[in-house]
C-alpha positions as CSV (number, residue, x, y, z in Angstrom):
1,X,-10.4,-39.4,-1.8
2,X,-11.7,-39.7,1.7
3,X,-13.5,-37.0,3.4
4,X,-10.7,-36.3,5.8
5,X,-8.1,-36.1,3.0
6,X,-10.3,-33.6,1.1
7,X,-10.6,-31.6,4.4
8,X,-6.8,-31.7,4.8
9,X,-6.4,-30.5,1.2
10,X,-8.9,-27.6,1.7
11,X,-7.1,-26.5,4.8
12,X,-3.8,-26.5,2.9
13,X,-5.4,-24.4,0.2
14,X,-6.8,-21.9,2.8
15,X,-3.4,-21.6,4.5
16,X,-1.8,-20.9,1.2
17,X,-4.4,-18.3,0.3
18,X,-3.9,-16.6,3.6
19,X,-0.3,-16.5,3.2
20,X,-0.7,-14.8,-0.3
21,X,-3.2,-12.3,1.3
22,X,-0.6,-11.4,4.0
23,X,2.1,-10.9,1.5
24,X,-0.1,-8.7,-0.6
25,X,-1.0,-6.7,2.5
26,X,2.7,-6.1,3.2
27,X,3.3,-5.2,-0.4
28,X,0.4,-2.7,-0.4
29,X,1.7,-1.1,3.0
30,X,5.2,-0.7,1.4
31,X,3.8,1.0,-1.7
32,X,1.5,3.3,0.6
33,X,4.7,4.4,2.3
34,X,6.4,4.9,-1.0
35,X,3.4,7.0,-2.3
36,X,3.4,9.1,1.0
37,X,7.2,9.7,0.7
38,X,6.9,10.8,-3.0
39,X,3.9,13.1,-2.2
40,X,6.1,14.6,0.5
41,X,9.0,15.0,-1.8
42,X,6.9,16.6,-4.4
43,X,5.4,19.1,-1.9
44,X,9.0,19.9,-0.8
45,X,10.2,20.5,-4.3
46,X,7.2,22.5,-5.2
47,X,7.8,24.7,-2.1
48,X,11.4,25.1,-3.0
49,X,10.7,26.1,-6.6
50,X,7.6,28.3,-6.1
51,X,7.9,29.3,-2.4
52,X,5.5,29.2,0.3
53,X,3.2,31.9,-1.3
54,X,2.4,29.7,-4.2
55,X,1.0,27.0,-2.0
56,X,-1.1,29.5,0.0
57,X,-2.7,31.0,-3.0
58,X,-3.5,27.5,-4.3
59,X,-5.3,26.6,-1.2
60,X,-7.0,29.9,-0.7
61,X,-8.3,30.1,-4.2
């Protein structure tokens, strides 16, 4: 394998790894949004069940 062929192969591998990284970043961002939405839903449900006074006592004490 010539030096140029080896360089081309390494560039292709690098491009492939960069694509994988970008896909993982998108996946992580989607999961972060899902987690944020679930936290908001949980807080809303807790407020609905226990009322605002429960959350106030939890943060105060």
